[in-house]
N, C-alpha and C positions, 0 to 999 in steps of 0.2 A: 207570794201567798199572803193574803190578809189574815188578821188575827181571828176573825170569825171562822174562816175556812180551816185554819189550824185547829181551833178548838173543836170544831165539828168532827174532823178526822180523828183527833185524839179520843174524843168521846165514843165514836164508833168502834175504834180499836179496843178501848177499855171494856166496852159492853160486850164485844165479841170474845175477849179474853175471859170475862166473867162467865159467859154462856158456855164456852168450851170447857172451862174447868168444872162447871156444874154437871155437864153431860158426860156419859161414859166416853172413854177415849175412842172407841170404835165408831160411835155416833158422830163425834166431833170430826173424825177423819172422813166419814161419809159426807158430812156437810162441806168439808174442805174440797173433796173431789167434785162435788156438785158446783161449788163456787168456781173451781178451776175450769170446769166445762163451760159455765156461763161466761167467765172472763175470756176464754178462748174465742167465743162467738161475738162478744161485745167490744173487746179492746182491739180494734183493727190495727192500730199503729204498733202495739206491742206484738201482735200476731205476725205482722210483716217483718219485724226485727228478728224474731225467733226463727221464722221460716227462712229468711235470707241467711242467717248464720248456719242453720242446718244444711241449707243448699250449698254453702261454701264448702262444708266438710264432706257431705255425702252425695253431691250431684252425680258423680260417676257410678254410684252403686245403688241409689234409691230413687224410685219414681216420685213424681210430684204428689201423688195420692198418699204414698207411704210417708213422705216428708210432712204432709198435713197431719197425719195421725201422730207422728212424733211431736209435732208442734203442739197439738192438743194435750198430749201426755206431759209435755214440759210444763204447761199451765197447771195441770192437775197435781203433778208432783210438787211444784213450787208452793201452791196454796196449802197442800198437806204439811209441808215443812214449816210454813208460817203458822199453821195451827199448832204444830208441836212446839214451836218457839213460845207461843202464848200459853201453852200448857206445861212449860218447864217446871214450875213449882209443884204441880200435881204429879208429873212424871217422877220428880225427885222424891216426893213423898211415897209413892207406890214402889219405888226402887228401879233404878236404871236397868238392872239386870233382867227385868221383865220385858224390856223393850229393845235392848241392844245386846247383841252377842259380840263381846270384845275378843278379838283374835290376836295372838302374837304379842301380848302385853310385854313379854320378856324383852322385846326389841327396845322398849323404852329404857328398861333397866340397863341394858348393855350400852345404850347411847349416853346415859348419864355418867359423865366423868367428873371427878371431884374438882370443884371450883370452876367448872365450865358449863354445867347444865346441859339441857337438850332442847331442841326446837322440834315441835310437831308441825309439819308443813302440810297444809290442806289447800283445796280450791273450793269455790262455791258450787259444790255438787252434793246431791243428796240432802239429808237433813243435817247440814253441817253444824247447826247449833247444838244438836244432840251429842256431838263429839265432846261436849262438856262432861260426859260421863267419865272421861279420863281423869277429871279432877278428883273423883272419888276413889281412884285405884292407884294413883302415883304415890310415891313415898312422901313427897312434900307438896307445897303449894303448886297450884296449876294456874297459869296466867293466860288470859285471852286478850289480844289486841283488837279493840272494836273501833270501827270508824264512827265518827260523830254523825248523828242525824241533825245537821245544822239547821234545817228548816223546821224541825220539830224537836226541840230540846227536851220537852216533857216526855215524848215517846222514847228518846234516848235514855232518859233517867229510868223509865219503867223497864225497858229491855235489859239494862245493866243490872237492875235489881233481880230480874229473873235469872240472869247468868250467874250472879253471885249466889243465889239460893241453890243453883245447880252445882255449886262447888268450885266455881272459877273466880279468880281475882281479875277484875277488869282493868286493863291498862288503856287509857284513852290515847288516841293517836297523837295528840299534841305533845305529850311527854313520853312517848313510847320508848325512844332510844335509851334514855337514862334508866328507866325502870327495867327494861329488858336486860341491859348490861348488869344491873344490880342482881336481877334474878339469876343470870348466868353465874355470877360469882358465888351466889348462895346455893348453887347446884340444884336449881329448880327448873321446871318445865314451862315453856312458853309456846303458845299456839300462834302461828302466823299463816297468812295465805299467800299463794304465789301469783294468782291471776289478778286481772284488773289493775295492771300497772299504770294505766293512764298515760298522760303526757310525760311524766317523769320516769316511766318504766323503761325496760330494755326490750327491744324487738328481737325475738328469737323464733326459730322455726316451730310452727304449731299447725298441724293438719295441712301441710303443704304450702302454707303461707308463713307470714310472720305475725306475731301478736305481742302486745306489750305485757310484760311480766314484771312483777315487783322484785327488786334485787335485795331487799332488806335482809331476809333470812340467810341468803348465801353470803352476803358481805359479813354478817355477824359470825357465821361459821368459819369463814376464812380468816377473820381477824382474831377471834377469841378461841378457836379450836373446838367449839361445841358440835355435838352430833346433830344431824338433821334426819328425822324419821318421817317419810311421807305417810299420811294417814288417809284412808279412804272409807267413806261410809256409804252404804247402798241399802235401798229399801228391799225388804224380802216379802212384803205382803202382810196383811192382818196386823198392821201397826208395828211390825218387827223390823229390825235393822241389823246389819252386820257391819261392825267397825273393825277394820284391819289396820294394824300398825306394821309398816314395812321396815326392814332393816335400814340402818342409817346409810345415807347416800355415801358412796365412795368418792369423795371429792377429788377432782383433778387440781393439783397445786404445782405451779411452775415458778411462782414468785412474781409473775406479772399480774397484778391485781385485776386490772380491767379484762385481760384475756381470761383469767380464771373465773371471774364473775360470769362472763358470757358463756363459757363452756359449761359451767355447773348449773346456771339457770336453764340453759337449753337441755341439759341432762334431766333436770327435774321436770321440765315441761313435757319431755318425751315420756316420762314415767306416767304422768297423768293422762297424756294423750292416749296411751295404750288402754288405760282403764275406761276412758270416755268412749272409745270405739265400741266397747262392750256394753256400756250403759249410757248412751247419749241422752236419754230422756231425763236423766237425773240432774243434768247441769243447768245452771241459771243462764240461759242464752238470751236473756232480756236486754242486755246491753250490747253495744256494737263491739263484739270481741275483736274484730280485725280493723277497728277504726284507725289505729296508729301503726298499721302495717306499712312497710316500705315496699310492698309488692302489690301489684294490681293485675286484674285480668281485663283485657279489652276484647269484646266479642264483636266481630264484623259480620253483619248479615248480608249475604250475597244473594241478590235476586236473579242471578244468571246473566245480567247485562254487564259486559266487560267494562264499559265506561263508568257505570255506577260503582263497580267493585274497586276500580282504580281510585275513584274519588274517596271512597270509604277508607281504603288503605292509606291514602294521603292524610286524611284526618287522624287516623290511628297513629301515624308517625308523628304528627304534630302533638297529639296527646302525650305520646311517650317523651317527646322533647320537653314539654311543659312539666311532666312528672320528674324528669331528671333534674330540672332546675330546683326542685324541692327535695332532692335526695332520694327519690323513689324511682322505680322502674316498673314496666308492665310487660306481660306476656300477651301476645296477640293470637287469637284463634278465629278462624274464618269458617262459617257454616253456611252451606248452600240451602236456600229455601226452595223446596220443590212442592208445588201444589198438586193435589190429587187430580185436578182438572181445571181448565179455565173457569168453569162454573164455580168451583170451590174458592178460587181466588176472588171472584166477584162477590160471593156470599160473605167471604171474610171481611171485605171492605165495609159491608153493612154491619156485620157483627161487631167489628172493632169500634165503629162509630157509636153503637149503643153501649159498648163497654165503658165509655167515658163517664157514663151516668149510672151504670148498674154495676156495683162493685164485684159481685160474685162471678160476673162474666169475665173478669180479668185473670182468673186462674190460668196459669201457664199451660196446664194440661188440656185447655180448650183447643190448643193448636193441633192436637191429634185428629180433630174432626176435619181439618182443612188441609193438612200437610200429608205427604207420603209417610209411611211408617219409618223408613230409614232417615228421612230428613228430621222428623219429630224426635226420634231417639237420639240423634246426634246433637240436636239443640239442647236436649234435656241433660246431657252430660256436662254441660258447662255452667258455671256460676260467674257472672260478669260483675265487674265494678263500673265498667263503662260499656254501653252498647252503641255501636255506630252503624248507621244504615244510609242508603241513598235511594231516593225514589219513594213513591206513595205506598206501594204494596209492602215493601220491606219496612216502612215506617210503622205499620200496624204491628208487625212482629216485634219491632224494637219497643214499642209502647208496652205491650203485654209483658215482655221479658224484664224490662227495666222496672216495671211496677213490682214484679215478684221478687226480683233480686235486690231491690232498693239500690239500683245502679243509676248512674248518671247517664242520661240519654242524649245522643247527638244525632240529629236528622239532617241530611243534606237534601236540598230542594223542598218543594211543597209536600207536606205529609198527607196528601189526599183529603179524605173527609175528616181527619183528625184535626182538632184545634192545635195551632202552633204552641199554645200555652201548655200543652201536655208534655213538652220536651224541655230539657234543661237548656239546650242550645239548638238553634236552627242555623244552618249555614246555607245562605242563599245568595249566589253571585248577583252582581249588580244588574245583569241583563235579564234576570227573572223578576225585576221590579218589586223587590220586597217592600212591604208596607211599613212606612216610617213609624207608625205608632207602636210597632213591636220591636223597634230598634234595640231596646235594652236587652232583649234576649236573642238578637240576631247578630251573626257575623256576616259581613257583606264584603266578600273579596271582589276584585275586579274581574277575575276569570274563574273558571271551574277549578276546584281543588285538584291537584295532581301530584305525582311523586317526584317531579323534577326539582332537584337542588344540586349543589356543586358535587357532593359525594356521589349522588346517583348518576350524574353525567359522567363522572370519572370512571365509575364501575362499568357503566354501559359502553363507554368508548373503548375501554380495555377489552370488554367482552366481544365487541364487534371486530376489533383488530385481531382477535384470536381466530375468527372465521376468515378474515380477509387480511392476511399478514402484509400484503403489499401497501396497505394504508399507513403502516408505521413509518415514521421518519419523514413523511411528506411535509414540506414547508410552504406549499402553495396556498393561496387563499382558497377557501372552500365554500361553495354554495350548497347549503342543505336544502333539499326539496322534498316536501311531504305532500303527496297526492292522495286525496280521499276518494270518494266515489258516490254513487247514487245513494240517496237517502230519502226520507219522507219529504216529498215536495221538490226534490232536486234531481236533475238528470244531466250527466256530463255530456259535453259536445266534442266530437272528434276533431273538428276543424280548429276549435279553440286550443286543444291540447297540442296539435301540430304547431300552431303559432307560438305556444308557450315553449316548446322544445327549440324552435328556431331562435327565440329571444335568449334562452339560456345558453345555447351554444355560442351565439355571437358574443355574449357577455363573457363567457368562459375564455374564449380565444383572445378577446380584447384585453382582459385583465390577467391572462395567464393563470386562470383559476380552475379548480376541479369541481365537478358536479357530483354530489353524493345524494342519490335519490332512492326513495322507497314509495311504493304504492301501499294501499291498505287492502284489507280483505273485502272491502266494499267496492273496490275499483272494478268497473265492468271489463269483461274480456276484450272488447273492442278497443277500449282506452289503453289497456295493457299492451295490446299489439302495436298501437301507434307509438307508445313510449319506447318499447323494446326495439322497434324498427328504426326510430329516429336516433337512438343513442348507441345502437350497435356499431362497434368499431370506432366510435368517437373517442379520440385520444384524451380528451379532457373529462371523461366520465369513468373514473376508476371503480365506481360502485353504482349499480342499478339493480335494486331488489324488487322483484315482482312477487308480492306477498302471497298471492294465491298459488304460486309455483314453489316458492321456498320461503316459508315464514320464519324469519329470524327474530327471536324475542327482543334482542338488543338493537333492532334496526332504528327505531325512532329515537330512543335515548342516545344511542351511539352516534347517530348522524348529528343530533343537536349538540352533543359534546364536542364533536370534531369540527363543526362548521363555524365560519366567521359571520355569516348572515343566513337567514332562513327565508325560503319562499314556500308558502303553504296555501292550499285551497281553502276557501272561506266557508264551505258548507259545514265543516266539522268544528264545533265549539271546542271539543276536547283537544284536537290537534293545534288549533290556534292558541289555546290556553297553555299547552305544553311548550309551544315555540316561544311565547312571551315569557314564561316562567324560566326558560333557559338563560335569559339575559341577552340573547342574541338579537340584533336588529332584525325585525320581521316585516316581510312584505306579504300582503294577502291579496289574492285575486278571487273573484266570484265566478263560479262556473256559468257559462253562457247558455247552457241548454235550458230545458223546461224548468221553470222556477215558480212553484205555486205561491200564492200570496202569503200564506202563513209562514212558509220557509223564508220568503224575502223579508217579512217583518222581523223574524228571528235574526236574520243576518244583519239587517240594518240596526236592530237594537243592540247587537253585540259588537260586530266588527266595525261598523261605521262610527259607533260611539267611541270606541277605543282609538280610532283614527283621529276623531275630533279632539280627544284628550291628549294626543301626542304619544301614544304607546306603540303604535304600529303605522305602517303605510298601506293604504288601499290603492290598488291600481288595476287597470285592465291588462290583459296579457300582452297586448301590443306595446305597452309602455314599461314593461318590467326592466328592460336593459337600462333605461334612463333612471329608474328608481334605484337600481343597483349602483349606478354611477354616483347618485346623490349621497347614498349611504357610505360608499367607500371613500369618497372625497370629503366626507364629514360636513357637507353643506347643510345636511339636516341631521340633528341628533335626537334620537327618540328617548322618551322617559323610560326608567326602569320600574318594573312592578315591585311593590312591597307587600305582596299578599301573605308571605310567610309570617311576617311580624303581625299583620292584621289578624290572622287566624290564631296564632299562638297567644297573643294578648287576650283574645276573646275567650280562649279555652282556659286561661289561667284561673278564672273565677270558679271553675268546677273541679280543679285538682287539689 
């Protein structure tokens, strides 16, 4: 901030202070309320911070419209408190008792112990500067620890003069500890705040998450035996306030200093949390209350497509891993997006495109016009720190929510009509031809994100063996076979599948191997019949799952975990991606039936490219036995994917 700007700000504040002290208090507060209303509408960045904080605390109980009203009231109350700070000399002259009703003052007297003093513990709620009234009613000097206004030292000097006039002795933060200890020995009262612990604070439970709290007051009390009385000031209307002094906190003392600090800071935070639940509009929500929390919320947007959901779940898992490396963890919530009708889904795409340029369209309650009531209500119950989605329609919901929640947004695949720059991270596999000029915000894995890793394979294998106990203990080589089905532009051919079964059986007999096979829900009934007939009674096929007859959730993951190599149909990018991610050598064949040009382009851009790069083997079904031979004899060694490291390193920048 340059010197001219500093001088201008200071001049405006001094002029405002002069004006407020000339006007009647009621008129000054009316002006404060008006300025607060104006600030709410003009200061969009601060408004977003306040709304996001309130959303974190009250998402499950308050609607977006109610939260906006609360946000507006936070602005109004804050500016009124600022006006009262600038009017402190006048309020002191008129008499604090006209403005503040002090309750339970005797708790201060009880807390004051000879040679130990007392601490009044507050948070930045209500007109906390008016708490200086205590300076006029305590038996001895009353001290206030004030943070420096390092950017505006002249303002700092002015405000400290006002506090002194109000009856308080100001202790500057730089020499706070020594002066506080001296005040304690002189049996005097010191006011400290608990909240806004910042980087050096202690993360304790606060409104269902953790927030950084200052430990200074608790440490002093534990070390020097002084009493700590929580104080709470709240606005009662017409310029009046109630200041309540609570009894001294019953400190838990075990002798383990760090444990005791944590327990007692958490206890104090809980006391203020209960008050804030009743008076949330009084708190200064303008800073990122949960910035230093070690807990996060990941919201997964489910558009109803299983493949998209699995990719989003995989990204959420990678996010969690990245957070763990930084000493944090996240809770995952999945919410299904259900449109009122296909027409509403189409209209939303146009609406969200416009919302990029028109700010008020980004309110999250706009979603109620496009989603079913149950879907909207479920979405509104959550406050996310990270929003993850896959696909263009879910990307629009992601954008709206992440804007309102001040959350980091992760979109998988092209986000439709939205600009990719609207998201913190775009995950776009290589086969989707991501634009290189956006690479700085792109994560480009070789294959589609999926849940496959060593732990997942182990869990899925064990789960599959619970269904089919005869698979346990087998030491034979195992061929995992994943058969997809008809999809857009692709139609399977029965003759080809018979030839595939012949090749697999010959290879299994030759290498004394087992076939573990599953079809998918997309597999046509005619293809299922061919597979079932060909493998029925075949001694080297201990597992043949027809998914449309018996859907085993662990089928794909379990087969991948148990197999030594995998044969997969190439029409499914997700199945090929999972096979490669398992680390098993993978052979891919292309269905021979009807193959539309767009589908063939997709196949060639994905499977054939990975074949050229050495990650898998492409073959016709008639050559599968020879390809199996090449892999088992290690004449050909395939590369291993490193997508997990690619994705996690890309996500590290947003956690």
